[in-house]
C-alpha positions as CSV (number, residue, x, y, z in Angstrom):
1,M,23.9,-18.6,-70.2
2,S,22.1,-21.2,-68.2
3,D,23.1,-24.8,-68.3
4,P,20.0,-26.8,-70.1
5,S,20.8,-29.9,-67.8
6,L,19.9,-27.5,-64.6
7,D,16.3,-26.8,-66.3
8,A,15.7,-30.2,-67.0
9,S,12.8,-31.5,-65.1
10,P,13.3,-34.9,-63.3
11,P,12.0,-37.9,-64.8
12,A,8.5,-39.2,-63.8
13,L,9.9,-42.3,-62.3
14,Q,13.6,-43.3,-61.7
15,L,14.6,-46.7,-60.6
16,S,18.2,-47.5,-59.7
17,G,19.8,-50.8,-59.1
18,L,16.2,-52.0,-57.7
19,L,16.7,-55.4,-56.0
20,K,14.4,-57.7,-54.2
21,R,15.2,-61.5,-52.7
22,F,12.3,-63.6,-51.4
23,G,14.6,-66.0,-49.4
24,E,17.1,-67.4,-52.0
25,K,15.0,-66.5,-55.0
26,V,15.9,-63.3,-56.7
27,A,13.0,-61.5,-57.9
28,V,14.2,-58.3,-59.0
29,A,18.2,-58.3,-59.8
30,G,19.3,-54.6,-59.7
31,I,16.8,-52.9,-62.2
32,D,17.5,-49.6,-63.7
33,L,14.8,-47.8,-65.5
34,T,13.8,-44.1,-66.5
35,V,10.4,-43.3,-67.2
36,P,10.3,-39.8,-68.9
37,A,7.6,-37.1,-67.6
38,G,4.8,-37.1,-69.7
39,S,5.2,-40.7,-71.4
40,F,2.9,-43.6,-71.6
41,Y,5.4,-46.2,-70.6
42,G,4.8,-50.2,-71.0
43,L,6.2,-52.8,-68.9
44,V,6.1,-56.5,-70.4
45,G,7.6,-59.6,-69.4
46,P,6.6,-63.2,-69.1
47,N,5.3,-64.6,-65.9
48,G,7.5,-64.4,-62.8
49,A,9.5,-62.0,-64.6
50,G,9.4,-59.6,-61.5
51,K,7.0,-56.9,-63.2
52,T,4.4,-57.0,-60.0
53,T,7.5,-57.1,-57.7
54,T,9.1,-53.8,-59.4
55,L,6.0,-52.0,-59.4
56,S,5.1,-52.4,-55.8
57,M,8.4,-51.3,-55.1
58,A,8.1,-48.4,-57.1
59,T,4.9,-47.2,-55.7
60,G,6.0,-47.9,-51.7
61,L,4.1,-51.1,-51.3
62,L,7.0,-53.4,-50.8
63,R,10.5,-52.2,-49.5
64,P,13.4,-53.1,-51.6
65,D,16.5,-54.8,-50.6
66,G,18.6,-52.3,-52.4
67,G,18.6,-49.7,-54.9
68,S,16.1,-46.5,-54.9
69,V,13.0,-45.0,-56.4
70,Q,12.3,-41.5,-57.1
71,V,9.1,-40.0,-58.4
72,H,9.5,-36.5,-60.0
73,G,12.6,-36.2,-57.8
74,I,11.2,-37.3,-54.4
75,D,12.8,-40.6,-53.1
76,V,9.8,-42.9,-52.3
77,W,11.4,-44.8,-49.6
78,Q,13.1,-41.4,-47.9
79,H,10.0,-39.3,-48.3
80,P,6.9,-41.6,-48.5
81,V,4.1,-39.3,-47.8
82,Q,5.1,-36.9,-50.4
83,A,5.8,-39.2,-53.4
84,K,2.4,-41.1,-53.0
85,A,0.4,-38.0,-52.9
86,I,1.6,-37.7,-56.5
87,I,1.0,-41.3,-57.2
88,G,-2.1,-43.0,-58.8
89,N,-1.9,-46.7,-58.1
90,L,-3.6,-49.4,-59.6
91,A,-1.9,-52.6,-57.5
92,D,-2.2,-56.2,-58.6
93,G,-4.0,-58.2,-55.8
94,V,-4.4,-55.3,-53.2
95,R,-7.4,-55.8,-51.3
96,L,-10.2,-53.2,-51.6
97,F,-12.6,-52.2,-48.6
98,D,-15.4,-54.2,-50.4
99,R,-17.9,-53.8,-47.9
100,L,-18.4,-50.4,-49.0
101,T,-20.3,-49.4,-52.2
102,G,-18.4,-48.3,-55.2
103,E,-19.6,-44.5,-54.5
104,Q,-18.3,-44.8,-50.8
105,L,-15.2,-46.4,-51.9
106,I,-14.0,-43.7,-54.5
107,T,-15.2,-40.9,-52.0
108,Y,-13.3,-42.5,-48.8
109,T,-10.3,-42.7,-51.0
110,A,-10.9,-39.1,-52.1
111,M,-10.9,-38.2,-48.3
112,M,-7.7,-39.9,-47.5
113,F,-6.0,-37.9,-50.1
114,G,-7.4,-34.6,-48.7
115,I,-9.5,-33.7,-51.6
116,P,-11.6,-30.7,-50.3
117,R,-15.0,-31.7,-49.4
118,T,-16.6,-29.5,-52.2
119,E,-14.6,-31.3,-54.8
120,I,-15.5,-34.9,-53.8
121,A,-18.9,-35.2,-55.1
122,P,-18.5,-34.0,-58.6
123,R,-15.3,-36.3,-59.0
124,V,-16.8,-39.3,-58.0
125,A,-19.9,-38.8,-60.3
126,D,-17.5,-38.1,-63.3
127,L,-15.2,-41.1,-62.2
128,L,-18.4,-43.4,-61.8
129,T,-19.5,-42.3,-65.3
130,M,-16.1,-42.6,-66.9
131,M,-16.1,-46.1,-65.9
132,D,-19.6,-47.1,-66.9
133,L,-20.2,-47.7,-63.3
134,T,-23.0,-45.2,-62.2
135,D,-25.7,-47.7,-62.1
136,A,-23.6,-49.8,-59.7
137,A,-22.8,-46.9,-57.5
138,G,-24.8,-48.0,-54.4
139,T,-23.9,-52.0,-54.7
140,I,-21.2,-53.1,-52.4
141,V,-17.7,-53.8,-54.2
142,A,-18.0,-57.3,-52.9
143,D,-20.6,-58.0,-55.1
144,Y,-19.1,-56.5,-58.4
145,S,-17.5,-58.8,-61.1
146,A,-13.9,-58.9,-61.8
147,G,-13.8,-56.1,-64.4
148,M,-16.1,-53.8,-62.3
149,T,-13.7,-54.1,-59.5
150,K,-10.9,-53.6,-61.6
151,K,-12.5,-50.4,-62.7
152,I,-13.5,-49.3,-59.5
153,A,-9.9,-49.6,-58.3
154,L,-8.8,-47.4,-61.1
155,A,-11.2,-44.7,-60.3
156,C,-10.0,-44.8,-56.9
157,A,-6.3,-44.4,-58.6
158,L,-7.2,-41.5,-60.4
159,V,-9.5,-39.5,-57.8
160,H,-6.7,-37.3,-56.7
161,A,-5.2,-36.3,-60.1
162,P,-2.0,-37.9,-59.7
163,R,1.1,-36.9,-61.7
164,L,2.0,-40.3,-62.0
165,L,-0.3,-43.4,-62.7
166,V,1.2,-46.8,-62.2
167,L,-1.2,-49.5,-63.6
168,D,-0.6,-53.1,-62.9
169,E,-2.5,-55.0,-65.7
170,P,-5.5,-52.3,-65.6
171,F,-7.4,-53.8,-68.7
172,E,-7.5,-57.4,-67.2
173,S,-11.4,-58.8,-67.1
174,V,-12.5,-55.3,-68.4
175,D,-15.0,-55.4,-71.1
176,P,-14.1,-54.1,-74.7
177,V,-16.3,-51.0,-74.6
178,S,-15.1,-50.0,-70.9
179,A,-11.4,-50.7,-72.2
180,A,-11.9,-48.1,-75.2
181,N,-13.3,-45.3,-72.8
182,I,-10.3,-46.1,-70.5
183,E,-7.8,-45.8,-73.0
184,D,-9.0,-42.5,-74.2
185,V,-8.7,-41.1,-70.5
186,L,-5.3,-42.4,-70.3
187,R,-4.4,-40.8,-73.5
188,G,-5.9,-37.4,-72.5
189,Y,-4.1,-37.8,-69.0
190,T,-0.6,-38.0,-70.8
191,A,-1.4,-35.3,-73.5
192,S,-2.1,-33.1,-70.5
193,G,1.3,-33.6,-68.9
194,G,0.6,-36.7,-66.9
195,S,2.7,-40.0,-66.9
196,V,1.8,-43.6,-66.9
197,V,3.6,-46.7,-66.5
198,I,1.4,-49.9,-67.4
199,S,2.3,-53.5,-67.1
200,S,0.5,-55.7,-69.6
201,H,0.6,-59.1,-71.6
202,S,-1.2,-57.4,-74.2
203,M,1.7,-56.8,-76.7
204,D,-1.1,-55.3,-79.1
205,L,-2.1,-52.9,-76.4
206,V,1.4,-51.9,-75.6
207,Q,2.2,-51.4,-79.0
208,R,-0.7,-49.2,-79.9
209,M,-0.8,-46.9,-76.5
210,C,2.7,-46.8,-75.2
211,D,5.5,-44.4,-76.5
212,H,8.1,-46.4,-74.4
213,V,8.5,-50.0,-73.5
214,A,10.7,-52.3,-71.3
215,I,11.0,-55.9,-71.6
216,I,12.1,-57.4,-68.4
217,A,12.6,-61.2,-67.7
218,A,13.9,-63.0,-64.9
219,G,14.0,-59.6,-62.9
220,R,16.3,-58.1,-65.5
221,V,15.7,-55.2,-68.1
222,L,16.5,-56.8,-71.5
223,V,15.9,-53.8,-73.5
224,A,14.1,-50.3,-72.9
225,G,13.5,-47.3,-74.9
226,A,11.0,-45.8,-77.4
227,V,8.8,-48.5,-78.6
228,D,9.9,-48.4,-82.2
229,E,13.6,-48.6,-81.0
230,V,12.9,-51.9,-79.0
231,R,10.7,-53.4,-81.9
232,A,13.8,-53.1,-84.1
233,G,11.5,-53.4,-87.4
234,E,9.7,-56.3,-85.7
235,S,6.0,-56.2,-84.0
236,L,6.5,-56.0,-80.5
237,Q,5.0,-59.8,-80.2
238,D,7.8,-61.0,-82.1
239,R,10.6,-59.0,-80.7
240,F,9.3,-60.1,-77.0
241,V,9.5,-63.9,-78.2
242,S,12.9,-63.3,-79.9
243,L,14.4,-61.9,-76.6
244,V,12.8,-63.9,-74.1
245,G,12.6,-67.1,-75.7
246,G,10.6,-70.0,-74.4
247,R,8.3,-70.6,-77.9
248,H,7.3,-74.1,-78.5
249,S,6.5,-75.2,-82.1
250,S,5.2,-78.6,-81.2
251,E,1.5,-79.5,-81.8
252,G,1.4,-81.0,-78.5
253,P,1.4,-84.7,-77.3
254,Q,-0.1,-87.4,-79.8
255,W,-3.1,-88.0,-77.4
256,L,-4.4,-84.2,-77.7
257,R,-4.6,-84.4,-81.4
258,R,-8.1,-85.6,-82.7
259,S,-6.2,-87.3,-85.8
């Protein structure tokens, strides 16, 4: 009889002792995190907690000072080409080739990932439709609104059908109808075996969509696991505030009050 542990597939994402410093500041202080394959994993924390830095290291954009990252068992920093081929990444603040039209940008991204030429146009059309960008397909990305830019970047992250999607604030500036459509797509993606890691400041969205969540602060994981376990009988918002702290009950200074 075979050992079940030998048959178990590796997690979608494994962070081990991840560390990053910027000068004297420790941005990420030895994070350990396991994202099960097929999960929808939320990463939440206050501003400056280290979320974006962690995701940048996890996707090969920022080299860690210590620790390791594996995606489906592939070391991101030892085998970056193989690892990045199965990652779809929507990173915060990364510049797009915004002098291209939306259609050209997705097409260019598909070519970079080696998608067969005959498959590119249908994929691009599907993604433009899914993101409600068909009418803007011929407009250069530099003329897009913030929400449209976010959606075209997400389309580029999806074009090569990755095994792992890493999305940093994907719904920021996106209108409610498009956000609902994207949620449906992501649910279908995880239902078919894909894995999603999402950072968000929206506790309601994370509680509604994610099956796992990690709360981080000051570059460390405070708690991680299934959403219901992390909530511990509270709303995710209340649990987050109780762990992170910093809530002010003051009504504000006297000069700001109208009466």
